[in-house]
ChimeraX commands (.cxc) that place a marker at each C-alpha (Angstrom):
marker #1 position 17.31,-100.12,73.97 radius 0.5
marker #1 position 19.04,-97.31,71.82 radius 0.5
marker #1 position 21.70,-95.39,72.95 radius 0.5
marker #1 position 19.31,-92.45,73.92 radius 0.5
marker #1 position 16.94,-94.39,75.96 radius 0.5
marker #1 position 19.87,-95.89,78.05 radius 0.5
marker #1 position 21.08,-92.26,78.40 radius 0.5
marker #1 position 17.52,-91.39,79.78 radius 0.5
marker #1 position 17.33,-94.10,81.80 radius 0.5
marker #1 position 20.64,-92.79,83.54 radius 0.5
marker #1 position 19.70,-89.53,84.03 radius 0.5
marker #1 position 16.29,-90.51,85.88 radius 0.5
marker #1 position 18.20,-92.53,88.07 radius 0.5
marker #1 position 20.87,-89.75,89.47 radius 0.5
marker #1 position 18.74,-87.61,91.24 radius 0.5
marker #1 position 19.26,-88.67,94.82 radius 0.5
marker #1 position 23.14,-88.85,93.76 radius 0.5
marker #1 position 23.65,-84.92,92.56 radius 0.5
marker #1 position 23.75,-82.45,94.44 radius 0.5
marker #1 position 21.38,-79.58,92.89 radius 0.5
marker #1 position 23.00,-76.56,93.84 radius 0.5
marker #1 position 24.21,-73.65,91.42 radius 0.5
marker #1 position 25.56,-69.90,91.21 radius 0.5
marker #1 position 24.39,-66.93,89.93 radius 0.5
marker #1 position 24.92,-65.23,87.02 radius 0.5
marker #1 position 26.96,-62.65,89.00 radius 0.5
marker #1 position 28.90,-65.15,90.46 radius 0.5
marker #1 position 29.52,-67.04,86.88 radius 0.5
marker #1 position 30.85,-63.63,85.74 radius 0.5
marker #1 position 33.47,-63.66,88.53 radius 0.5
marker #1 position 34.43,-67.03,88.38 radius 0.5
marker #1 position 34.85,-67.30,84.72 radius 0.5
marker #1 position 36.11,-63.88,84.22 radius 0.5
marker #1 position 33.48,-62.83,82.15 radius 0.5
marker #1 position 32.10,-59.48,80.12 radius 0.5
marker #1 position 28.81,-58.78,79.06 radius 0.5
marker #1 position 30.54,-57.16,76.00 radius 0.5
marker #1 position 32.40,-60.78,75.33 radius 0.5
marker #1 position 29.15,-62.64,75.19 radius 0.5
marker #1 position 27.20,-60.62,72.89 radius 0.5
marker #1 position 26.40,-62.69,69.91 radius 0.5
marker #1 position 28.14,-65.97,71.01 radius 0.5
marker #1 position 26.86,-69.30,71.47 radius 0.5
marker #1 position 27.18,-70.46,75.05 radius 0.5
marker #1 position 27.17,-73.98,76.92 radius 0.5
marker #1 position 27.19,-74.44,80.33 radius 0.5
marker #1 position 27.99,-77.87,81.33 radius 0.5
marker #1 position 27.24,-79.23,83.83 radius 0.5
marker #1 position 24.92,-76.59,84.43 radius 0.5
marker #1 position 23.13,-77.87,87.71 radius 0.5
marker #1 position 20.93,-75.22,89.47 radius 0.5
marker #1 position 22.88,-72.29,88.50 radius 0.5
marker #1 position 21.16,-69.23,87.04 radius 0.5
marker #1 position 23.32,-68.20,84.37 radius 0.5
marker #1 position 21.63,-69.55,81.39 radius 0.5
marker #1 position 18.20,-67.98,83.13 radius 0.5
marker #1 position 19.57,-64.57,83.77 radius 0.5
marker #1 position 21.44,-64.67,80.85 radius 0.5
marker #1 position 18.88,-65.19,78.30 radius 0.5
marker #1 position 16.77,-62.77,79.75 radius 0.5
marker #1 position 19.46,-60.46,78.66 radius 0.5
marker #1 position 19.44,-61.77,75.17 radius 0.5
marker #1 position 22.17,-64.00,75.70 radius 0.5
marker #1 position 22.43,-67.61,73.67 radius 0.5
marker #1 position 23.30,-70.08,76.82 radius 0.5
marker #1 position 22.06,-73.67,76.78 radius 0.5
marker #1 position 22.80,-75.76,79.91 radius 0.5
marker #1 position 23.31,-79.19,80.22 radius 0.5
marker #1 position 23.29,-81.66,82.78 radius 0.5
marker #1 position 22.54,-85.52,84.13 radius 0.5
marker #1 position 19.26,-84.63,86.07 radius 0.5
marker #1 position 17.42,-82.16,83.40 radius 0.5
marker #1 position 15.05,-85.19,82.80 radius 0.5
marker #1 position 13.74,-84.45,86.01 radius 0.5
marker #1 position 10.66,-82.09,86.43 radius 0.5
marker #1 position 11.20,-78.55,87.77 radius 0.5
marker #1 position 9.08,-79.12,91.12 radius 0.5
marker #1 position 11.41,-82.16,91.50 radius 0.5
marker #1 position 14.43,-80.47,91.14 radius 0.5
marker #1 position 13.38,-77.58,93.16 radius 0.5
marker #1 position 12.76,-79.78,96.04 radius 0.5
marker #1 position 15.43,-81.70,95.90 radius 0.5
marker #1 position 17.67,-78.14,95.36 radius 0.5
marker #1 position 16.09,-76.71,98.82 radius 0.5
marker #1 position 17.12,-79.77,100.81 radius 0.5
marker #1 position 20.70,-79.61,99.06 radius 0.5
marker #1 position 20.82,-76.27,99.95 radius 0.5
marker #1 position 20.07,-76.69,103.54 radius 0.5
marker #1 position 22.30,-79.53,103.74 radius 0.5
marker #1 position 25.19,-77.51,102.72 radius 0.5
marker #1 position 24.69,-74.70,104.65 radius 0.5
marker #1 position 24.92,-76.67,108.02 radius 0.5
marker #1 position 27.84,-78.24,106.37 radius 0.5
marker #1 position 30.00,-75.26,105.67 radius 0.5
marker #1 position 28.56,-73.57,109.01 radius 0.5
marker #1 position 30.76,-76.27,111.09 radius 0.5
marker #1 position 33.87,-75.42,108.44 radius 0.5
marker #1 position 33.75,-71.91,107.90 radius 0.5
marker #1 position 37.35,-71.37,108.35 radius 0.5
marker #1 position 37.61,-73.78,105.29 radius 0.5
marker #1 position 36.34,-70.68,102.94 radius 0.5
marker #1 position 37.08,-67.36,101.88 radius 0.5
marker #1 position 34.05,-65.16,103.20 radius 0.5
marker #1 position 34.73,-61.88,101.21 radius 0.5
marker #1 position 32.37,-62.67,98.41 radius 0.5
marker #1 position 29.23,-63.70,100.53 radius 0.5
marker #1 position 30.29,-62.16,103.96 radius 0.5
marker #1 position 28.71,-65.17,106.11 radius 0.5
marker #1 position 26.67,-68.36,105.81 radius 0.5
marker #1 position 23.47,-66.45,105.44 radius 0.5
marker #1 position 24.73,-64.20,102.46 radius 0.5
marker #1 position 25.79,-67.68,100.71 radius 0.5
marker #1 position 22.74,-68.59,101.62 radius 0.5
marker #1 position 20.75,-66.39,99.81 radius 0.5
marker #1 position 22.92,-66.68,96.54 radius 0.5
marker #1 position 22.21,-70.23,96.42 radius 0.5
marker #1 position 18.35,-69.83,96.67 radius 0.5
marker #1 position 18.45,-67.04,94.13 radius 0.5
marker #1 position 20.34,-69.24,91.75 radius 0.5
marker #1 position 17.83,-71.98,92.52 radius 0.5
marker #1 position 14.43,-69.90,92.31 radius 0.5
marker #1 position 15.80,-68.37,88.88 radius 0.5
marker #1 position 16.91,-71.44,87.40 radius 0.5
marker #1 position 13.87,-73.67,87.73 radius 0.5
marker #1 position 11.56,-70.72,86.69 radius 0.5
marker #1 position 13.33,-70.21,83.80 radius 0.5
marker #1 position 13.30,-74.38,83.19 radius 0.5
marker #1 position 9.47,-74.47,83.28 radius 0.5
marker #1 position 9.43,-71.27,80.57 radius 0.5
marker #1 position 11.87,-72.70,78.41 radius 0.5
marker #1 position 12.63,-76.31,78.76 radius 0.5
marker #1 position 14.58,-76.84,75.31 radius 0.5
marker #1 position 17.44,-74.62,77.00 radius 0.5
marker #1 position 18.07,-77.58,79.48 radius 0.5
marker #1 position 19.52,-80.70,78.16 radius 0.5
marker #1 position 20.24,-83.75,79.89 radius 0.5
marker #1 position 23.45,-85.55,78.81 radius 0.5
marker #1 position 25.62,-87.95,80.78 radius 0.5
marker #1 position 29.37,-86.74,80.57 radius 0.5
marker #1 position 31.36,-87.69,79.01 radius 0.5
marker #1 position 28.90,-87.72,76.06 radius 0.5
marker #1 position 26.80,-84.61,74.67 radius 0.5
marker #1 position 24.29,-84.63,72.31 radius 0.5
marker #1 position 25.29,-81.65,70.62 radius 0.5
marker #1 position 26.85,-81.01,66.90 radius 0.5
marker #1 position 30.14,-80.44,66.65 radius 0.5
marker #1 position 31.38,-76.94,67.54 radius 0.5
marker #1 position 27.68,-76.16,68.26 radius 0.5
marker #1 position 28.96,-73.52,70.72 radius 0.5
marker #1 position 31.54,-70.78,70.40 radius 0.5
marker #1 position 32.31,-71.02,74.33 radius 0.5
marker #1 position 31.88,-73.88,76.67 radius 0.5
marker #1 position 31.83,-73.14,80.67 radius 0.5
marker #1 position 31.98,-75.62,82.91 radius 0.5
marker #1 position 32.21,-75.27,86.73 radius 0.5
marker #1 position 32.58,-76.95,90.18 radius 0.5
marker #1 position 32.63,-80.44,88.44 radius 0.5
marker #1 position 35.83,-81.34,86.75 radius 0.5
marker #1 position 39.05,-81.75,88.87 radius 0.5
marker #1 position 36.68,-81.38,92.05 radius 0.5
marker #1 position 35.87,-84.92,92.48 radius 0.5
marker #1 position 39.03,-86.28,91.45 radius 0.5
marker #1 position 38.67,-88.96,94.38 radius 0.5
marker #1 position 36.01,-90.38,92.27 radius 0.5
marker #1 position 36.63,-89.46,88.77 radius 0.5
marker #1 position 39.66,-90.98,87.01 radius 0.5
marker #1 position 42.20,-88.97,84.45 radius 0.5
marker #1 position 40.78,-90.88,81.75 radius 0.5
marker #1 position 37.45,-89.70,82.62 radius 0.5
marker #1 position 38.70,-85.81,83.07 radius 0.5
marker #1 position 40.21,-86.43,79.41 radius 0.5
marker #1 position 37.61,-87.77,77.85 radius 0.5
marker #1 position 35.02,-85.21,79.30 radius 0.5
marker #1 position 37.38,-82.09,78.42 radius 0.5
marker #1 position 37.84,-83.84,74.82 radius 0.5
marker #1 position 34.02,-83.75,74.66 radius 0.5
marker #1 position 33.94,-80.08,75.75 radius 0.5
marker #1 position 36.55,-79.21,73.28 radius 0.5
marker #1 position 34.34,-80.80,70.25 radius 0.5
marker #1 position 31.29,-78.93,70.81 radius 0.5
marker #1 position 33.01,-75.60,71.36 radius 0.5
marker #1 position 34.14,-73.58,68.09 radius 0.5
marker #1 position 36.77,-70.94,70.27 radius 0.5
marker #1 position 37.03,-72.01,74.07 radius 0.5
marker #1 position 36.49,-74.01,76.87 radius 0.5
marker #1 position 36.75,-72.40,80.91 radius 0.5
marker #1 position 36.85,-74.81,83.64 radius 0.5
marker #1 position 36.77,-73.47,86.97 radius 0.5
marker #1 position 38.04,-74.02,90.05 radius 0.5
marker #1 position 41.41,-76.37,89.33 radius 0.5
marker #1 position 41.47,-77.57,92.70 radius 0.5
marker #1 position 40.17,-80.84,94.43 radius 0.5
marker #1 position 37.58,-80.78,97.59 radius 0.5
marker #1 position 40.47,-80.34,99.68 radius 0.5
marker #1 position 41.34,-77.13,97.73 radius 0.5
marker #1 position 44.41,-79.03,96.41 radius 0.5
marker #1 position 45.54,-78.28,92.68 radius 0.5
marker #1 position 44.20,-81.39,90.54 radius 0.5
marker #1 position 47.50,-83.94,90.93 radius 0.5
marker #1 position 47.11,-84.31,87.02 radius 0.5
marker #1 position 46.60,-80.70,85.86 radius 0.5
marker #1 position 50.20,-80.43,84.43 radius 0.5
marker #1 position 49.95,-83.46,82.39 radius 0.5
marker #1 position 46.65,-82.24,81.39 radius 0.5
marker #1 position 48.15,-79.10,79.65 radius 0.5
marker #1 position 51.08,-80.56,78.51 radius 0.5
marker #1 position 48.87,-83.21,76.33 radius 0.5
marker #1 position 46.39,-80.85,75.64 radius 0.5
marker #1 position 49.11,-78.11,74.28 radius 0.5
marker #1 position 50.61,-80.93,72.08 radius 0.5
marker #1 position 47.49,-81.43,70.73 radius 0.5
marker #1 position 47.80,-77.46,69.27 radius 0.5
marker #1 position 45.98,-76.03,71.72 radius 0.5
marker #1 position 46.18,-72.83,73.76 radius 0.5
marker #1 position 46.01,-73.67,77.68 radius 0.5
marker #1 position 46.65,-70.80,80.46 radius 0.5
marker #1 position 45.72,-70.60,84.07 radius 0.5
marker #1 position 44.27,-67.33,85.02 radius 0.5
marker #1 position 43.51,-65.53,88.30 radius 0.5
marker #1 position 39.90,-64.50,88.48 radius 0.5
marker #1 position 38.17,-61.83,90.74 radius 0.5
marker #1 position 36.49,-64.71,92.93 radius 0.5
marker #1 position 37.58,-66.96,95.74 radius 0.5
marker #1 position 35.42,-69.03,97.66 radius 0.5
marker #1 position 37.18,-72.50,98.41 radius 0.5
marker #1 position 40.57,-71.87,99.51 radius 0.5
marker #1 position 43.19,-72.01,96.48 radius 0.5
marker #1 position 40.08,-72.02,94.15 radius 0.5
marker #1 position 40.93,-68.62,92.42 radius 0.5
marker #1 position 41.86,-69.56,88.94 radius 0.5
marker #1 position 40.31,-71.02,85.73 radius 0.5
marker #1 position 41.96,-73.10,82.93 radius 0.5
marker #1 position 41.40,-71.65,79.44 radius 0.5
marker #1 position 41.61,-74.02,76.61 radius 0.5
marker #1 position 41.48,-72.01,73.55 radius 0.5
marker #1 position 41.30,-73.51,69.64 radius 0.5
marker #1 position 44.01,-72.05,67.56 radius 0.5
marker link #1:1,2 radius 0.2
marker link #1:2,3 radius 0.2
marker link #1:3,4 radius 0.2
marker link #1:4,5 radius 0.2
marker link #1:5,6 radius 0.2
marker link #1:6,7 radius 0.2
marker link #1:7,8 radius 0.2
marker link #1:8,9 radius 0.2
marker link #1:9,10 radius 0.2
marker link #1:10,11 radius 0.2
marker link #1:11,12 radius 0.2
marker link #1:12,13 radius 0.2
marker link #1:13,14 radius 0.2
marker link #1:14,15 radius 0.2
marker link #1:15,16 radius 0.2
marker link #1:16,17 radius 0.2
marker link #1:17,18 radius 0.2
marker link #1:18,19 radius 0.2
marker link #1:19,20 radius 0.2
marker link #1:20,21 radius 0.2
marker link #1:21,22 radius 0.2
marker link #1:22,23 radius 0.2
marker link #1:23,24 radius 0.2
marker link #1:24,25 radius 0.2
marker link #1:25,26 radius 0.2
marker link #1:26,27 radius 0.2
marker link #1:27,28 radius 0.2
marker link #1:28,29 radius 0.2
marker link #1:29,30 radius 0.2
marker link #1:30,31 radius 0.2
marker link #1:31,32 radius 0.2
marker link #1:32,33 radius 0.2
marker link #1:33,34 radius 0.2
marker link #1:34,35 radius 0.2
marker link #1:35,36 radius 0.2
marker link #1:36,37 radius 0.2
marker link #1:37,38 radius 0.2
marker link #1:38,39 radius 0.2
marker link #1:39,40 radius 0.2
marker link #1:40,41 radius 0.2
marker link #1:41,42 radius 0.2
marker link #1:42,43 radius 0.2
marker link #1:43,44 radius 0.2
marker link #1:44,45 radius 0.2
marker link #1:45,46 radius 0.2
marker link #1:46,47 radius 0.2
marker link #1:47,48 radius 0.2
marker link #1:48,49 radius 0.2
marker link #1:49,50 radius 0.2
marker link #1:50,51 radius 0.2
marker link #1:51,52 radius 0.2
marker link #1:52,53 radius 0.2
marker link #1:53,54 radius 0.2
marker link #1:54,55 radius 0.2
marker link #1:55,56 radius 0.2
marker link #1:56,57 radius 0.2
marker link #1:57,58 radius 0.2
marker link #1:58,59 radius 0.2
marker link #1:59,60 radius 0.2
marker link #1:60,61 radius 0.2
marker link #1:61,62 radius 0.2
marker link #1:62,63 radius 0.2
marker link #1:63,64 radius 0.2
marker link #1:64,65 radius 0.2
marker link #1:65,66 radius 0.2
marker link #1:66,67 radius 0.2
marker link #1:67,68 radius 0.2
marker link #1:68,69 radius 0.2
marker link #1:69,70 radius 0.2
marker link #1:70,71 radius 0.2
marker link #1:71,72 radius 0.2
marker link #1:72,73 radius 0.2
marker link #1:73,74 radius 0.2
marker link #1:74,75 radius 0.2
marker link #1:75,76 radius 0.2
marker link #1:76,77 radius 0.2
marker link #1:77,78 radius 0.2
marker link #1:78,79 radius 0.2
marker link #1:79,80 radius 0.2
marker link #1:80,81 radius 0.2
marker link #1:81,82 radius 0.2
marker link #1:82,83 radius 0.2
marker link #1:83,84 radius 0.2
marker link #1:84,85 radius 0.2
marker link #1:85,86 radius 0.2
marker link #1:86,87 radius 0.2
marker link #1:87,88 radius 0.2
marker link #1:88,89 radius 0.2
marker link #1:89,90 radius 0.2
marker link #1:90,91 radius 0.2
marker link #1:91,92 radius 0.2
marker link #1:92,93 radius 0.2
marker link #1:93,94 radius 0.2
marker link #1:94,95 radius 0.2
marker link #1:95,96 radius 0.2
marker link #1:96,97 radius 0.2
marker link #1:97,98 radius 0.2
marker link #1:98,99 radius 0.2
marker link #1:99,100 radius 0.2
marker link #1:100,101 radius 0.2
marker link #1:101,102 radius 0.2
marker link #1:102,103 radius 0.2
marker link #1:103,104 radius 0.2
marker link #1:104,105 radius 0.2
marker link #1:105,106 radius 0.2
marker link #1:106,107 radius 0.2
marker link #1:107,108 radius 0.2
marker link #1:108,109 radius 0.2
marker link #1:109,110 radius 0.2
marker link #1:110,111 radius 0.2
marker link #1:111,112 radius 0.2
marker link #1:112,113 radius 0.2
marker link #1:113,114 radius 0.2
marker link #1:114,115 radius 0.2
marker link #1:115,116 radius 0.2
marker link #1:116,117 radius 0.2
marker link #1:117,118 radius 0.2
marker link #1:118,119 radius 0.2
marker link #1:119,120 radius 0.2
marker link #1:120,121 radius 0.2
marker link #1:121,122 radius 0.2
marker link #1:122,123 radius 0.2
marker link #1:123,124 radius 0.2
marker link #1:124,125 radius 0.2
marker link #1:125,126 radius 0.2
marker link #1:126,127 radius 0.2
marker link #1:127,128 radius 0.2
marker link #1:128,129 radius 0.2
marker link #1:129,130 radius 0.2
marker link #1:130,131 radius 0.2
marker link #1:131,132 radius 0.2
marker link #1:132,133 radius 0.2
marker link #1:133,134 radius 0.2
marker link #1:134,135 radius 0.2
marker link #1:135,136 radius 0.2
marker link #1:136,137 radius 0.2
marker link #1:137,138 radius 0.2
marker link #1:138,139 radius 0.2
marker link #1:139,140 radius 0.2
marker link #1:140,141 radius 0.2
marker link #1:141,142 radius 0.2
marker link #1:142,143 radius 0.2
marker link #1:143,144 radius 0.2
marker link #1:144,145 radius 0.2
marker link #1:145,146 radius 0.2
marker link #1:146,147 radius 0.2
marker link #1:147,148 radius 0.2
marker link #1:148,149 radius 0.2
marker link #1:149,150 radius 0.2
marker link #1:150,151 radius 0.2
marker link #1:151,152 radius 0.2
marker link #1:152,153 radius 0.2
marker link #1:153,154 radius 0.2
marker link #1:154,155 radius 0.2
marker link #1:155,156 radius 0.2
marker link #1:156,157 radius 0.2
marker link #1:157,158 radius 0.2
marker link #1:158,159 radius 0.2
marker link #1:159,160 radius 0.2
marker link #1:160,161 radius 0.2
marker link #1:161,162 radius 0.2
marker link #1:162,163 radius 0.2
marker link #1:163,164 radius 0.2
marker link #1:164,165 radius 0.2
marker link #1:165,166 radius 0.2
marker link #1:166,167 radius 0.2
marker link #1:167,168 radius 0.2
marker link #1:168,169 radius 0.2
marker link #1:169,170 radius 0.2
marker link #1:170,171 radius 0.2
marker link #1:171,172 radius 0.2
marker link #1:172,173 radius 0.2
marker link #1:173,174 radius 0.2
marker link #1:174,175 radius 0.2
marker link #1:175,176 radius 0.2
marker link #1:176,177 radius 0.2
marker link #1:177,178 radius 0.2
marker link #1:178,179 radius 0.2
marker link #1:179,180 radius 0.2
marker link #1:180,181 radius 0.2
marker link #1:181,182 radius 0.2
marker link #1:182,183 radius 0.2
marker link #1:183,184 radius 0.2
marker link #1:184,185 radius 0.2
marker link #1:185,186 radius 0.2
marker link #1:186,187 radius 0.2
marker link #1:187,188 radius 0.2
marker link #1:188,189 radius 0.2
marker link #1:189,190 radius 0.2
marker link #1:190,191 radius 0.2
marker link #1:191,192 radius 0.2
marker link #1:192,193 radius 0.2
marker link #1:193,194 radius 0.2
marker link #1:194,195 radius 0.2
marker link #1:195,196 radius 0.2
marker link #1:196,197 radius 0.2
marker link #1:197,198 radius 0.2
marker link #1:198,199 radius 0.2
marker link #1:199,200 radius 0.2
marker link #1:200,201 radius 0.2
marker link #1:201,202 radius 0.2
marker link #1:202,203 radius 0.2
marker link #1:203,204 radius 0.2
marker link #1:204,205 radius 0.2
marker link #1:205,206 radius 0.2
marker link #1:206,207 radius 0.2
marker link #1:207,208 radius 0.2
marker link #1:208,209 radius 0.2
marker link #1:209,210 radius 0.2
marker link #1:210,211 radius 0.2
marker link #1:211,212 radius 0.2
marker link #1:212,213 radius 0.2
marker link #1:213,214 radius 0.2
marker link #1:214,215 radius 0.2
marker link #1:215,216 radius 0.2
marker link #1:216,217 radius 0.2
marker link #1:217,218 radius 0.2
marker link #1:218,219 radius 0.2
marker link #1:219,220 radius 0.2
marker link #1:220,221 radius 0.2
marker link #1:221,222 radius 0.2
marker link #1:222,223 radius 0.2
marker link #1:223,224 radius 0.2
marker link #1:224,225 radius 0.2
marker link #1:225,226 radius 0.2
marker link #1:226,227 radius 0.2
marker link #1:227,228 radius 0.2
marker link #1:228,229 radius 0.2
marker link #1:229,230 radius 0.2
marker link #1:230,231 radius 0.2
marker link #1:231,232 radius 0.2
marker link #1:232,233 radius 0.2
marker link #1:233,234 radius 0.2
marker link #1:234,235 radius 0.2
marker link #1:235,236 radius 0.2
marker link #1:236,237 radius 0.2
view
């Protein structure tokens, strides 16, 4: 079996294990402190893209965005059904633990639900229109050329699942994101699912700086998970 066939097999098996929920273009702009003028003319990768509508909405604005995720080998109809199930379950869970979140942005659970449904709807519709913009991949490996993108964005994956993904996986994944980026990688947020700062973040920053990269923690105009209002910027000099 070839490496591509092995990768395809992994992605096909993952639908029940992965939560297919995403954020809107507006949310991305706030989470990653993005401005339209700095995105124009850039080649951008969203990885993992999940059910986010950043690629869909940005593409309609003329931006060059590609999304990559482990479950993009599945059909849009199947992903849409999975996404609706996951949103319903997530809203029920969040309703029971509302005090763990900051509601300035969404107002309430109903407002959060509207954002999640809008992102899912826009994402799957765009998948049907331009499937080539959604590339299946299994981290820590990506099927892209060196420096194929100028900017790489990675949201709600690294650091969040540190109870399941060890330091080596984090480091290998970040190295892979850097490999396909010519300018910068931005990661958001810097906390785990409990709202605690990633235990090995200082070690990671030190090692990346030792490789000649410029690494900064930047506050952003967005917070939903408590303490989740910073991104990590890793720039190639």
